N, CA, C and O atoms as CSV, one atom per row, in Angstrom:
chain,resi,resn,atom,element,x,y,z
A,1,MET,N,N,138.512,72.933,121.956
A,1,MET,CA,C,137.129,72.903,122.386
A,1,MET,C,C,136.852,71.671,123.226
A,1,MET,O,O,136.143,71.763,124.228
A,2,ASN,N,N,137.389,70.522,122.848
A,2,ASN,CA,C,137.169,69.289,123.582
A,2,ASN,C,C,137.767,69.362,124.983
A,2,ASN,O,O,137.152,68.877,125.933
A,3,ALA,N,N,138.948,69.957,125.136
A,3,ALA,CA,C,139.591,70.095,126.449
A,3,ALA,C,C,138.780,71.023,127.354
A,3,ALA,O,O,138.618,70.739,128.541
A,4,LEU,N,N,138.270,72.123,126.810
A,4,LEU,CA,C,137.448,73.049,127.584
A,4,LEU,C,C,136.173,72.368,128.061
A,4,LEU,O,O,135.740,72.577,129.194
A,5,LYS,N,N,135.578,71.565,127.207
A,5,LYS,CA,C,134.350,70.843,127.562
A,5,LYS,C,C,134.625,69.884,128.730
A,5,LYS,O,O,133.808,69.789,129.646
A,6,LYS,N,N,135.758,69.177,128.713
A,6,LYS,CA,C,136.114,68.251,129.780
A,6,LYS,C,C,136.332,68.993,131.098
A,6,LYS,O,O,135.920,68.522,132.158
A,7,ILE,N,N,136.977,70.144,131.024
A,7,ILE,CA,C,137.221,70.941,132.226
A,7,ILE,C,C,135.903,71.406,132.831
A,7,ILE,O,O,135.703,71.299,134.041
A,8,LEU,N,N,135.004,71.921,131.996
A,8,LEU,CA,C,133.711,72.394,132.484
A,8,LEU,C,C,132.884,71.263,133.083
A,8,LEU,O,O,132.210,71.460,134.094
A,9,MET,N,N,132.926,70.091,132.477
A,9,MET,CA,C,132.188,68.940,133.008
A,9,MET,C,C,132.778,68.514,134.355
A,9,MET,O,O,132.038,68.130,135.260
A,10,GLY,N,N,134.095,68.581,134.490
A,10,GLY,CA,C,134.735,68.241,135.766
A,10,GLY,C,C,134.367,69.223,136.865
A,10,GLY,O,O,134.088,68.815,137.992
A,11,VAL,N,N,134.364,70.517,136.547
A,11,VAL,CA,C,133.975,71.547,137.511
A,11,VAL,C,C,132.526,71.345,137.939
A,11,VAL,O,O,132.213,71.461,139.124
A,12,ALA,N,N,131.648,71.046,137.003
A,12,ALA,CA,C,130.237,70.816,137.318
A,12,ALA,C,C,130.073,69.607,138.230
A,12,ALA,O,O,129.270,69.647,139.162
A,13,ALA,N,N,130.813,68.541,137.981
A,13,ALA,CA,C,130.718,67.336,138.812
A,13,ALA,C,C,131.180,67.612,140.233
A,13,ALA,O,O,130.542,67.167,141.186
A,14,VAL,N,N,132.275,68.335,140.389
A,14,VAL,CA,C,132.772,68.685,141.719
A,14,VAL,C,C,131.760,69.566,142.444
A,14,VAL,O,O,131.495,69.357,143.628
A,15,GLY,N,N,131.199,70.539,141.752
A,15,GLY,CA,C,130.199,71.422,142.354
A,15,GLY,C,C,128.987,70.657,142.825
A,15,GLY,O,O,128.468,70.936,143.905
A,16,LEU,N,N,128.521,69.699,142.044
A,16,LEU,CA,C,127.377,68.883,142.432
A,16,LEU,C,C,127.697,68.037,143.651
A,16,LEU,O,O,126.866,67.932,144.553
A,17,ALA,N,N,128.859,67.441,143.706
A,17,ALA,CA,C,129.250,66.616,144.849
A,17,ALA,C,C,129.324,67.449,146.125
A,17,ALA,O,O,128.828,67.026,147.169
A,18,VAL,N,N,129.935,68.624,146.050
A,18,VAL,CA,C,130.056,69.489,147.221
A,18,VAL,C,C,128.687,69.959,147.684
A,18,VAL,O,O,128.412,69.959,148.884
A,19,SER,N,N,127.828,70.358,146.764
A,19,SER,CA,C,126.512,70.862,147.166
A,19,SER,C,C,125.671,69.774,147.803
A,19,SER,O,O,124.885,70.076,148.701
A,20,SER,N,N,125.795,68.528,147.389
A,20,SER,CA,C,125.004,67.467,147.993
A,20,SER,C,C,125.473,67.174,149.406
A,20,SER,O,O,124.649,66.860,150.265
A,21,VAL,N,N,126.767,67.265,149.677
A,21,VAL,CA,C,127.272,67.051,151.030
A,21,VAL,C,C,126.866,68.206,151.934
A,21,VAL,O,O,126.412,67.966,153.053
A,22,VAL,N,N,127.011,69.431,151.496
A,22,VAL,CA,C,126.644,70.599,152.288
A,22,VAL,C,C,125.153,70.611,152.563
A,22,VAL,O,O,124.744,70.942,153.676
A,23,GLY,N,N,124.336,70.264,151.595
A,23,GLY,CA,C,122.889,70.265,151.762
A,23,GLY,C,C,122.407,69.269,152.788
A,23,GLY,O,O,121.330,69.463,153.352
A,24,GLU,N,N,123.146,68.217,153.057
A,24,GLU,CA,C,122.738,67.188,154.010
A,24,GLU,C,C,123.084,67.532,155.449
A,24,GLU,O,O,122.564,66.880,156.355
A,25,ALA,N,N,123.915,68.500,155.704
A,25,ALA,CA,C,124.453,68.731,157.044
A,25,ALA,C,C,123.414,69.077,158.089
A,25,ALA,O,O,123.479,68.540,159.195
A,26,GLY,N,N,122.457,69.946,157.799
A,26,GLY,CA,C,121.567,70.411,158.842
A,26,GLY,C,C,120.148,69.923,158.747
A,26,GLY,O,O,119.277,70.464,159.429
A,27,THR,N,N,119.870,68.917,157.926
A,27,THR,CA,C,118.500,68.476,157.773
A,27,THR,C,C,118.345,67.027,158.177
A,27,THR,O,O,119.316,66.275,158.271
A,28,ALA,N,N,117.107,66.657,158.413
A,28,ALA,CA,C,116.779,65.264,158.697
A,28,ALA,C,C,115.738,64.837,157.682
A,28,ALA,O,O,114.919,65.642,157.237
A,29,ALA,N,N,115.777,63.565,157.321
A,29,ALA,CA,C,114.738,63.068,156.423
A,29,ALA,C,C,113.404,63.172,157.140
A,29,ALA,O,O,113.306,62.878,158.332
A,30,ALA,N,N,112.394,63.584,156.425
A,30,ALA,CA,C,111.080,63.824,157.027
A,30,ALA,C,C,110.618,62.627,157.841
A,30,ALA,O,O,110.480,61.520,157.322
A,31,ALA,N,N,110.381,62.866,159.122
A,31,ALA,CA,C,109.797,61.912,160.059
A,31,ALA,C,C,110.649,60.679,160.323
A,31,ALA,O,O,110.176,59.763,160.996
A,32,SER,N,N,111.880,60.609,159.828
A,32,SER,CA,C,112.667,59.390,160.013
A,32,SER,C,C,113.909,59.583,160.874
A,32,SER,O,O,114.528,58.597,161.274
A,33,ASN,N,N,114.291,60.815,161.170
A,33,ASN,CA,C,115.465,61.044,162.002
A,33,ASN,C,C,115.259,62.296,162.849
A,33,ASN,O,O,116.050,63.237,162.795
A,34,GLY,N,N,114.192,62.288,163.625
A,34,GLY,CA,C,113.894,63.413,164.492
A,34,GLY,C,C,112.717,64.221,163.983
A,34,GLY,O,O,112.229,64.015,162.872
A,35,GLN,N,N,112.276,65.139,164.816
A,35,GLN,CA,C,111.104,65.951,164.513
A,35,GLN,C,C,111.405,67.410,164.817
A,35,GLN,O,O,112.316,67.724,165.583
A,36,GLN,N,N,110.631,68.292,164.210
A,36,GLN,CA,C,110.672,69.700,164.555
A,36,GLN,C,C,109.597,69.947,165.613
A,36,GLN,O,O,108.741,69.095,165.849
A,37,ILE,N,N,109.650,71.108,166.241
A,37,ILE,CA,C,108.707,71.415,167.321
A,37,ILE,C,C,107.869,72.622,166.947
A,37,ILE,O,O,108.365,73.597,166.383
A,38,VAL,N,N,106.583,72.537,167.274
A,38,VAL,CA,C,105.672,73.664,167.157
A,38,VAL,C,C,105.213,74.001,168.583
A,38,VAL,O,O,104.832,73.116,169.349
A,39,TYR,N,N,105.257,75.286,168.918
A,39,TYR,CA,C,104.847,75.746,170.246
A,39,TYR,C,C,103.411,76.243,170.181
A,39,TYR,O,O,103.069,77.089,169.355
A,40,HIS,N,N,102.572,75.704,171.066
A,40,HIS,CA,C,101.163,76.105,171.151
A,40,HIS,C,C,100.946,76.799,172.495
A,40,HIS,O,O,101.077,76.182,173.552
A,41,TYR,N,N,100.617,78.076,172.440
A,41,TYR,CA,C,100.399,78.884,173.644
A,41,TYR,C,C,98.913,79.045,173.881
A,41,TYR,O,O,98.203,79.633,173.066
A,42,LEU,N,N,98.449,78.519,174.998
A,42,LEU,CA,C,97.037,78.634,175.361
A,42,LEU,C,C,96.844,79.895,176.186
A,42,LEU,O,O,96.889,79.855,177.415
A,43,ASN,N,N,96.631,80.998,175.515
A,43,ASN,CA,C,96.455,82.283,176.187
A,43,ASN,C,C,95.006,82.424,176.636
A,43,ASN,O,O,94.090,82.448,175.813
A,44,THR,N,N,94.807,82.516,177.942
A,44,THR,CA,C,93.473,82.729,178.478
A,44,THR,C,C,93.086,84.178,178.224
A,44,THR,O,O,93.864,85.082,178.529
A,45,PRO,N,N,91.886,84.423,177.664
A,45,PRO,CA,C,91.479,85.815,177.398
A,45,PRO,C,C,91.593,86.674,178.657
A,45,PRO,O,O,91.151,86.296,179.742
A,46,GLY,N,N,92.200,87.835,178.470
A,46,GLY,CA,C,92.380,88.770,179.576
A,46,GLY,C,C,93.612,88.527,180.421
A,46,GLY,O,O,93.909,89.316,181.319
A,47,SER,N,N,94.340,87.446,180.150
A,47,SER,CA,C,95.546,87.194,180.940
A,47,SER,C,C,96.696,88.031,180.408
A,47,SER,O,O,96.944,88.080,179.203
A,48,ILE,N,N,97.387,88.683,181.320
A,48,ILE,CA,C,98.534,89.522,180.968
A,48,ILE,C,C,99.573,89.296,182.043
A,48,ILE,O,O,99.184,89.189,183.206
A,49,PRO,N,N,100.816,89.216,181.766
A,49,PRO,CA,C,101.460,89.317,180.456
A,49,PRO,C,C,101.400,87.990,179.698
A,49,PRO,O,O,101.052,86.951,180.259
A,50,VAL,N,N,101.736,88.049,178.451
A,50,VAL,CA,C,101.727,86.866,177.596
A,50,VAL,C,C,103.142,86.342,177.409
A,50,VAL,O,O,104.125,87.055,177.616
A,51,ILE,N,N,103.220,85.064,177.008
A,51,ILE,CA,C,104.514,84.473,176.696
A,51,ILE,C,C,105.025,85.117,175.410
A,51,ILE,O,O,104.314,85.159,174.406
A,52,ARG,N,N,106.245,85.613,175.443
A,52,ARG,CA,C,106.804,86.287,174.268
A,52,ARG,C,C,107.993,85.556,173.646
A,52,ARG,O,O,108.381,85.864,172.519
A,53,SER,N,N,108.584,84.580,174.371
A,53,SER,CA,C,109.717,83.863,173.781
A,53,SER,C,C,109.858,82.478,174.400
A,53,SER,O,O,109.360,82.201,175.491
A,54,ILE,N,N,110.559,81.619,173.659
A,54,ILE,CA,C,110.805,80.242,174.101
A,54,ILE,C,C,112.168,79.789,173.580
A,54,ILE,O,O,112.602,80.169,172.493
A,55,ARG,N,N,112.825,78.962,174.398
A,55,ARG,CA,C,114.107,78.358,174.011
A,55,ARG,C,C,114.015,76.866,174.321
A,55,ARG,O,O,113.425,76.465,175.324
A,56,VAL,N,N,114.606,76.051,173.448
A,56,VAL,CA,C,114.540,74.598,173.552
A,56,VAL,C,C,115.956,74.041,173.586
A,56,VAL,O,O,116.850,74.588,172.940
A,57,SER,N,N,116.172,72.959,174.330
A,57,SER,CA,C,117.475,72.280,174.294
A,57,SER,C,C,117.275,70.777,174.404
A,57,SER,O,O,116.324,70.296,175.020
A,58,GLY,N,N,118.199,70.055,173.789
A,58,GLY,CA,C,118.128,68.597,173.791
A,58,GLY,C,C,119.067,68.038,172.747
A,58,GLY,O,O,120.020,68.696,172.328
A,59,THR,N,N,118.783,66.806,172.328
A,59,THR,CA,C,119.627,66.113,171.363
A,59,THR,C,C,119.079,66.312,169.955
A,59,THR,O,O,117.882,66.160,169.715
A,60,ASN,N,N,119.973,66.655,169.026
A,60,ASN,CA,C,119.536,66.850,167.640
A,60,ASN,C,C,119.654,65.551,166.845
A,60,ASN,O,O,120.014,64.509,167.392
A,61,GLN,N,N,119.349,65.624,165.557
A,61,GLN,CA,C,119.348,64.449,164.680
A,61,GLN,C,C,120.728,63.844,164.505
A,61,GLN,O,O,120.843,62.714,164.030
A,62,ASN,N,N,121.782,64.568,164.877
A,62,ASN,CA,C,123.148,64.063,164.763
A,62,ASN,C,C,123.694,63.540,166.091
A,62,ASN,O,O,124.876,63.211,166.190
A,63,GLY,N,N,122.830,63.461,167.117
A,63,GLY,CA,C,123.257,62.959,168.421
A,63,GLY,C,C,123.990,63.981,169.267
A,63,GLY,O,O,124.591,63.621,170.278
A,64,GLN,N,N,123.955,65.255,168.875
A,64,GLN,CA,C,124.652,66.314,169.605
A,64,GLN,C,C,123.667,67.066,170.502
A,64,GLN,O,O,122.520,67.290,170.115
A,65,HIS,N,N,124.114,67.456,171.696
A,65,HIS,CA,C,123.279,68.285,172.563
A,65,HIS,C,C,123.368,69.726,172.061
A,65,HIS,O,O,124.461,70.273,171.915
A,66,VAL,N,N,122.219,70.329,171.802
A,66,VAL,CA,C,122.176,71.702,171.299
A,66,VAL,C,C,121.111,72.496,172.045
A,66,VAL,O,O,120.173,71.938,172.613
A,67,THR,N,N,121.283,73.795,172.027
A,67,THR,CA,C,120.285,74.721,172.539
A,67,THR,C,C,119.871,75.614,171.382
A,67,THR,O,O,120.714,76.173,170.680
A,68,SER,N,N,118.560,75.744,171.191
A,68,SER,CA,C,118.061,76.538,170.073
A,68,SER,C,C,118.314,78.013,170.309
A,68,SER,O,O,118.651,78.441,171.413
A,69,ARG,N,N,118.143,78.768,169.256
A,69,ARG,CA,C,118.122,80.218,169.397
A,69,ARG,C,C,116.862,80.575,170.175
A,69,ARG,O,O,116.010,79.713,170.391
A,70,CYS,N,N,116.730,81.798,170.588
A,70,CYS,CA,C,115.526,82.282,171.245
A,70,CYS,C,C,114.479,82.563,170.168
A,70,CYS,O,O,114.726,83.339,169.244
A,71,PHE,N,N,113.320,81.936,170.287
A,71,PHE,CA,C,112.233,82.170,169.338
A,71,PHE,C,C,111.281,83.204,169.916
A,71,PHE,O,O,110.740,83.016,171.006
A,72,PHE,N,N,111.078,84.294,169.187
A,72,PHE,CA,C,110.144,85.354,169.565
A,72,PHE,C,C,108.748,84.926,169.129
A,72,PHE,O,O,108.516,84.701,167.941
A,73,THR,N,N,107.818,84.811,170.070
A,73,THR,CA,C,106.457,84.369,169.748
A,73,THR,C,C,105.467,85.520,169.696
A,73,THR,O,O,104.437,85.417,169.030
A,74,ASP,N,N,105.758,86.604,170.383
A,74,ASP,CA,C,104.871,87.760,170.497
A,74,ASP,C,C,103.471,87.369,170.952
A,74,ASP,O,O,102.491,88.019,170.590
A,75,GLY,N,N,103.379,86.306,171.744
A,75,GLY,CA,C,102.092,85.891,172.282
A,75,GLY,C,C,101.207,85.168,171.289
A,75,GLY,O,O,100.033,84.931,171.575
A,76,ALA,N,N,101.742,84.810,170.121
A,76,ALA,CA,C,100.938,84.106,169.114
A,76,ALA,C,C,100.519,82.743,169.642
A,76,ALA,O,O,101.220,82.137,170.454
A,77,GLU,N,N,99.378,82.268,169.176
A,77,GLU,CA,C,98.895,80.964,169.624
A,77,GLU,C,C,99.792,79.833,169.133
A,77,GLU,O,O,100.031,78.876,169.869
A,78,TRP,N,N,100.294,79.926,167.901
A,78,TRP,CA,C,101.149,78.890,167.309
A,78,TRP,C,C,102.441,79.506,166.787
A,78,TRP,O,O,102.416,80.527,166.099
A,79,THR,N,N,103.580,78.876,167.117
A,79,THR,CA,C,104.874,79.312,166.601
A,79,THR,C,C,105.676,78.076,166.207
A,79,THR,O,O,105.925,77.206,167.042
A,80,ASN,N,N,106.082,77.994,164.945
A,80,ASN,CA,C,106.955,76.904,164.500
A,80,ASN,C,C,108.377,77.216,164.921
A,80,ASN,O,O,108.906,78.279,164.597
A,81,LEU,N,N,108.994,76.296,165.639
A,81,LEU,CA,C,110.380,76.473,166.079
A,81,LEU,C,C,111.276,75.796,165.037
A,81,LEU,O,O,111.888,74.758,165.290
A,82,GLU,N,N,111.329,76.415,163.870
A,82,GLU,CA,C,111.981,75.842,162.700
A,82,GLU,C,C,113.504,75.874,162.785
A,82,GLU,O,O,114.099,76.683,163.498
A,83,GLY,N,N,114.105,74.964,162.030
A,83,GLY,CA,C,115.555,74.966,161.891
A,83,GLY,C,C,116.264,73.981,162.800
A,83,GLY,O,O,117.489,73.869,162.757
A,84,TYR,N,N,115.516,73.273,163.614
A,84,TYR,CA,C,116.101,72.293,164.534
A,84,TYR,C,C,115.312,70.994,164.429
A,84,TYR,O,O,114.084,71.007,164.352
A,85,TRP,N,N,116.028,69.873,164.427
A,85,TRP,CA,C,115.418,68.547,164.437
A,85,TRP,C,C,115.839,67.884,165.740
A,85,TRP,O,O,117.028,67.824,166.052
A,86,TRP,N,N,114.872,67.388,166.498
A,86,TRP,CA,C,115.106,66.877,167.846
A,86,TRP,C,C,114.795,65.395,167.932
A,86,TRP,O,O,113.968,64.867,167.188
A,87,ILE,N,N,115.493,64.722,168.878
A,87,ILE,CA,C,115.248,63.317,169.169
A,87,ILE,C,C,115.388,63.125,170.677
A,87,ILE,O,O,116.315,63.658,171.287
A,88,GLY,N,N,114.472,62.366,171.279
A,88,GLY,CA,C,114.566,62.028,172.695
A,88,GLY,C,C,114.010,63.098,173.603
A,88,GLY,O,O,113.097,63.833,173.227
A,89,SER,N,N,114.561,63.185,174.801
A,89,SER,CA,C,114.090,64.147,175.795
A,89,SER,C,C,114.537,65.559,175.421
A,89,SER,O,O,115.728,65.823,175.250
A,90,VAL,N,N,113.569,66.453,175.299
A,90,VAL,CA,C,113.827,67.840,174.926
A,90,VAL,C,C,113.220,68.731,176.002
A,90,VAL,O,O,112.062,68.549,176.377
A,91,SER,N,N,113.987,69.687,176.497
A,91,SER,CA,C,113.471,70.603,177.503
A,91,SER,C,C,113.208,71.967,176.883
A,91,SER,O,O,113.811,72.336,175.875
A,92,TYR,N,N,112.292,72.711,177.507
A,92,TYR,CA,C,111.937,74.034,176.999
A,92,TYR,C,C,111.731,74.986,178.169
A,92,TYR,O,O,111.429,74.572,179.288
A,93,THR,N,N,111.902,76.264,177.881
A,93,THR,CA,C,111.664,77.323,178.859
A,93,THR,C,C,111.005,78.478,178.126
A,93,THR,O,O,111.444,78.867,177.044
A,94,THR,N,N,109.936,79.033,178.724
A,94,THR,CA,C,109.255,80.181,178.136
A,94,THR,C,C,109.497,81.412,179.002
A,94,THR,O,O,109.782,81.308,180.195
A,95,TYR,N,N,109.377,82.576,178.374
A,95,TYR,CA,C,109.671,83.852,179.036
A,95,TYR,C,C,108.624,84.896,178.683
A,95,TYR,O,O,108.003,84.831,177.622
A,96,TYR,N,N,108.429,85.865,179.582
A,96,TYR,CA,C,107.529,86.982,179.314
A,96,TYR,C,C,108.141,88.000,178.361
A,96,TYR,O,O,107.417,88.728,177.683
A,97,ASN,N,N,109.485,88.057,178.304
A,97,ASN,CA,C,110.127,89.052,177.434
A,97,ASN,C,C,110.446,88.438,176.073
A,97,ASN,O,O,110.262,87.237,175.872
A,98,ALA,N,N,110.914,89.243,175.161
A,98,ALA,CA,C,111.156,88.808,173.780
A,98,ALA,C,C,112.518,88.176,173.564
A,98,ALA,O,O,112.797,87.700,172.463
A,99,THR,N,N,113.384,88.153,174.584
A,99,THR,CA,C,114.771,87.748,174.356
A,99,THR,C,C,115.242,86.570,175.209
A,99,THR,O,O,116.446,86.354,175.344
A,100,CYS,N,N,114.315,85.811,175.782
A,100,CYS,CA,C,114.652,84.616,176.571
A,100,CYS,C,C,115.606,84.913,177.726
A,100,CYS,O,O,116.511,84.128,178.006
A,101,ILE,N,N,115.402,86.044,178.393
A,101,ILE,CA,C,116.206,86.357,179.572
A,101,ILE,C,C,115.274,86.621,180.746
A,101,ILE,O,O,114.067,86.792,180.573
A,102,GLY,N,N,115.844,86.650,181.921
A,102,GLY,CA,C,115.041,86.901,183.110
A,102,GLY,C,C,114.432,85.626,183.659
A,102,GLY,O,O,114.817,84.521,183.277
A,103,ALA,N,N,113.476,85.793,184.561
A,103,ALA,CA,C,112.840,84.650,185.210
A,103,ALA,C,C,111.983,83.877,184.208
A,103,ALA,O,O,111.202,84.474,183.466
A,104,PRO,N,N,112.128,82.552,184.185
A,104,PRO,CA,C,111.300,81.754,183.290
A,104,PRO,C,C,109.839,81.728,183.758
A,104,PRO,O,O,109.560,81.839,184.952
A,105,VAL,N,N,108.928,81.583,182.816
A,105,VAL,CA,C,107.507,81.461,183.120
A,105,VAL,C,C,107.137,79.990,183.270
A,105,VAL,O,O,106.583,79.581,184.290
A,106,ASN,N,N,107.444,79.213,182.261
A,106,ASN,CA,C,107.186,77.770,182.260
A,106,ASN,C,C,108.455,77.053,181.837
A,106,ASN,O,O,109.253,77.573,181.057
A,107,SER,N,N,108.621,75.872,182.356
A,107,SER,CA,C,109.669,75.002,181.855
A,107,SER,C,C,109.180,73.571,181.987
A,107,SER,O,O,108.349,73.252,182.837
A,108,GLY,N,N,109.702,72.737,181.144
A,108,GLY,CA,C,109.297,71.339,181.169
A,108,GLY,C,C,110.063,70.569,180.127
A,108,GLY,O,O,111.049,71.050,179.568
A,109,SER,N,N,109.595,69.364,179.874
A,109,SER,CA,C,110.240,68.549,178.852
A,109,SER,C,C,109.195,67.709,178.133
A,109,SER,O,O,108.111,67.445,178.654
A,110,ILE,N,N,109.543,67.307,176.947
A,110,ILE,CA,C,108.705,66.429,176.140
A,110,ILE,C,C,109.589,65.344,175.553
A,110,ILE,O,O,110.810,65.487,175.499
A,111,TRP,N,N,108.969,64.262,175.115
A,111,TRP,CA,C,109.695,63.198,174.445
A,111,TRP,C,C,109.437,63.319,172.945
A,111,TRP,O,O,108.289,63.380,172.504
A,112,VAL,N,N,110.517,63.354,172.168
A,112,VAL,CA,C,110.413,63.473,170.716
A,112,VAL,C,C,110.906,62.171,170.097
A,112,VAL,O,O,112.079,61.825,170.234
A,113,PRO,N,N,110.012,61.442,169.411
A,113,PRO,CA,C,110.433,60.177,168.804
A,113,PRO,C,C,111.338,60.399,167.600
A,113,PRO,O,O,111.230,61.405,166.898
A,114,LYS,N,N,112.224,59.450,167.377
A,114,LYS,CA,C,113.106,59.537,166.213
A,114,LYS,C,C,112.306,59.393,164.925
A,114,LYS,O,O,112.564,60.095,163.947
A,115,GLU,N,N,111.335,58.482,164.923
A,115,GLU,CA,C,110.522,58.249,163.733
A,115,GLU,C,C,109.047,58.342,164.094
A,115,GLU,O,O,108.633,57.907,165.168
A,116,ARG,N,N,108.265,58.908,163.194
A,116,ARG,CA,C,106.809,58.972,163.342
A,116,ARG,C,C,106.209,59.533,162.068
A,116,ARG,O,O,106.929,60.004,161.188
A,117,THR,N,N,104.910,59.481,161.974
A,117,THR,CA,C,104.228,60.095,160.838
A,117,THR,C,C,104.197,61.600,161.067
A,117,THR,O,O,103.805,62.057,162.140
A,118,GLY,N,N,104.602,62.361,160.081
A,118,GLY,CA,C,104.643,63.819,160.222
A,118,GLY,C,C,105.999,64.287,160.705
A,118,GLY,O,O,106.868,63.482,161.043
A,119,ASP,N,N,106.169,65.603,160.733
A,119,ASP,CA,C,107.457,66.201,161.085
A,119,ASP,C,C,107.427,67.027,162.368
A,119,ASP,O,O,108.470,67.531,162.787
A,120,TRP,N,N,106.280,67.181,162.997
A,120,TRP,CA,C,106.156,68.150,164.090
A,120,TRP,C,C,105.657,67.500,165.372
A,120,TRP,O,O,104.750,66.667,165.357
A,121,VAL,N,N,106.275,67.903,166.488
A,121,VAL,CA,C,105.834,67.526,167.828
A,121,VAL,C,C,105.457,68.828,168.528
A,121,VAL,O,O,106.107,69.857,168.342
A,122,GLN,N,N,104.415,68.769,169.322
A,122,GLN,CA,C,103.859,70.001,169.922
A,122,GLN,C,C,104.233,70.154,171.390
A,122,GLN,O,O,104.172,69.199,172.165
A,123,ILE,N,N,104.625,71.381,171.759
A,123,ILE,CA,C,104.759,71.803,173.154
A,123,ILE,C,C,103.579,72.732,173.413
A,123,ILE,O,O,103.335,73.654,172.635
A,124,THR,N,N,102.849,72.502,174.489
A,124,THR,CA,C,101.722,73.356,174.830
A,124,THR,C,C,101.894,73.888,176.252
A,124,THR,O,O,102.159,73.123,177.179
A,125,THR,N,N,101.742,75.198,176.415
A,125,THR,CA,C,101.737,75.796,177.760
A,125,THR,C,C,100.555,76.733,177.859
A,125,THR,O,O,100.344,77.353,178.902
């Protein structure tokens, strides 16, 4: 019984160590190592077509240049572009279609500070 208990405690310790390393890979501490982006679409009443997707690229919290997945907005006023933490100059492109292909509608860049109060920086078009 004592040997089995030692084995189980060892397995639990290894599992905890592995999970803590894996859990740290894709996140940033809140407001201290990059920010997430929220997209704000200022849709003028009666304007058609609407922005349906956006893609972002820049430097992530690990110092790597990355391009986000295509975020489908469906013309919503606010869309959280979750899953990415950005630092420094970040560029964006918006599209009329849902899949970030074809001619861009808007493109530009914003500056994302490494540290600030809060976790979100806003892009507005």
